[in-house]
C-alpha positions as CSV (number, residue, x, y, z in Angstrom):
1,X,103.0,-120.3,60.0
2,X,106.1,-122.4,61.0
3,X,109.2,-121.0,61.7
4,X,110.5,-121.6,58.0
5,X,111.7,-118.3,56.3
6,X,110.0,-118.9,53.1
7,X,107.0,-116.5,51.2
8,X,104.5,-118.1,53.2
9,X,106.1,-116.8,56.4
10,X,107.2,-112.8,54.5
11,X,103.3,-112.9,54.1
12,X,101.8,-113.4,57.3
13,X,104.3,-110.8,58.5
14,X,103.1,-108.7,56.0
15,X,99.5,-109.4,57.4
16,X,100.0,-109.3,60.5
17,X,100.0,-106.9,63.4
18,X,101.2,-109.0,66.1
19,X,103.4,-112.2,66.1
20,X,102.7,-115.1,68.8
21,X,106.4,-117.2,68.8
22,X,106.6,-120.7,71.0
23,X,109.5,-121.9,72.3
24,X,110.0,-125.1,73.2
25,X,112.8,-125.2,76.0
26,X,114.1,-128.5,74.1
27,X,117.7,-127.3,73.3
28,X,117.4,-128.5,69.5
29,X,114.0,-126.2,69.5
30,X,115.3,-123.5,71.2
31,X,118.0,-123.2,69.2
32,X,116.0,-123.3,66.4
33,X,113.7,-120.5,67.8
34,X,116.4,-117.7,68.9
35,X,117.8,-118.2,65.7
36,X,114.3,-117.8,63.7
37,X,114.1,-114.7,65.9
38,X,117.3,-113.1,64.9
39,X,116.0,-113.5,61.4
40,X,112.5,-111.6,61.8
41,X,114.1,-108.0,62.2
42,X,116.2,-109.1,58.4
43,X,112.3,-110.2,57.1
44,X,110.9,-107.1,58.2
45,X,113.4,-105.0,56.5
46,X,113.0,-107.0,53.5
47,X,109.2,-106.2,53.3
48,X,109.6,-102.8,53.8
49,X,112.2,-102.0,51.3
50,X,109.8,-104.3,48.8
51,X,107.3,-101.2,49.4
52,X,104.9,-102.8,52.2
53,X,104.1,-101.3,55.4
54,X,104.6,-103.1,58.1
55,X,101.7,-102.9,60.9
56,X,103.9,-105.0,63.4
57,X,102.6,-103.5,67.2
58,X,104.2,-106.6,68.9
59,X,106.0,-109.8,69.3
60,X,104.6,-111.9,72.0
61,X,106.9,-114.9,73.0
62,X,105.6,-117.8,75.1
63,X,107.4,-121.3,76.6
64,X,105.6,-124.2,75.3
65,X,106.0,-128.0,76.1
66,X,107.6,-127.0,79.6
67,X,108.0,-129.2,82.5
68,X,109.9,-128.9,86.0
69,X,112.8,-130.2,84.3
70,X,116.1,-127.9,85.7
71,X,117.0,-127.3,81.6
72,X,113.6,-126.0,80.9
73,X,113.9,-123.3,83.6
74,X,117.4,-122.3,82.1
75,X,115.8,-122.3,78.5
76,X,112.3,-119.6,80.2
77,X,115.2,-117.7,81.7
78,X,117.2,-117.1,78.7
79,X,113.8,-116.4,76.3
80,X,112.8,-113.6,79.2
81,X,116.4,-111.9,78.3
82,X,115.3,-112.5,74.5
83,X,111.7,-110.7,74.4
84,X,112.1,-109.2,77.6
85,X,108.4,-107.8,79.2
86,X,107.1,-109.4,75.7
87,X,107.3,-112.8,77.0
88,X,104.5,-114.3,78.8
89,X,104.7,-115.5,82.2
90,X,102.3,-118.0,81.3
91,X,103.5,-121.0,80.1
92,X,101.8,-124.2,77.8
93,X,102.6,-126.8,80.2
94,X,103.8,-130.3,78.4
95,X,100.4,-132.4,79.1
96,X,99.6,-135.9,78.5
97,X,96.1,-133.8,76.9
98,X,98.0,-132.4,74.8
99,X,100.0,-134.8,73.4
100,X,97.1,-137.5,73.0
101,X,94.9,-135.1,70.9
102,X,98.3,-133.9,68.7
103,X,98.2,-137.8,68.1
104,X,94.2,-138.5,67.5
105,X,94.5,-135.6,64.9
106,X,92.3,-133.7,66.9
107,X,92.4,-130.8,69.3
108,X,91.5,-130.0,73.4
109,X,89.1,-128.2,72.4
110,X,87.2,-130.0,69.7
111,X,87.9,-133.8,71.3
112,X,85.3,-135.7,72.0
113,X,85.2,-136.5,75.5
114,X,83.4,-140.0,75.3
115,X,86.4,-141.3,72.5
116,X,88.8,-139.5,74.1
117,X,91.3,-142.6,74.8
118,X,93.1,-140.7,78.0
119,X,92.3,-139.9,81.1
120,X,89.4,-137.4,81.1
121,X,91.2,-135.6,83.8
122,X,94.0,-135.0,81.6
123,X,91.7,-133.9,78.8
124,X,90.1,-131.5,81.7
125,X,93.7,-130.3,82.6
126,X,95.0,-129.5,79.0
127,X,91.9,-127.7,78.3
128,X,91.9,-125.3,81.5
129,X,95.7,-124.8,80.7
130,X,94.8,-123.7,77.2
131,X,92.2,-121.6,78.4
132,X,94.2,-120.1,80.8
133,X,96.7,-119.1,78.1
134,X,94.3,-117.9,75.6
135,X,93.5,-115.1,78.2
136,X,97.0,-114.8,78.9
137,X,97.6,-114.1,75.4
138,X,94.4,-111.8,74.7
139,X,95.5,-109.7,77.9
140,X,99.0,-109.0,76.3
141,X,97.5,-107.8,73.2
142,X,94.9,-105.7,74.8
143,X,97.8,-103.8,77.4
144,X,100.2,-103.5,73.9
145,X,97.4,-102.0,71.9
146,X,95.9,-99.7,74.7
147,X,99.8,-98.4,75.0
148,X,100.0,-97.5,71.1
149,X,96.5,-95.6,70.8
């Protein structure tokens, strides 16, 4: 879900065993994400008080839309402090392939290379980054699950 503190979010929290929170480094988005993170425990408590059993085993943070800019690196450092060992080392960089697919209302997985309006190298790079990210997410989930069994 989006980071909106609404009924959809409460239902998602009640149904989830893992949270995956993107943390964009731009100042406004980063600040909004940090505010959201401070509210998650309150929302979980609200659900518990209403009789819902919380199944949450982990909350994984990751940086998205990253570049090599110094303010992005600083945001990553702060996110590491907030998430601790629960932040992924793998980030989703800001790449043309992601941007163009979003403009096309497509994904890098489903985009047809024959009709893709940008560089095929950019599309491949974005697909490779998404693959690496997915592997990182599932590896982290398996690590958390192995510790809770």
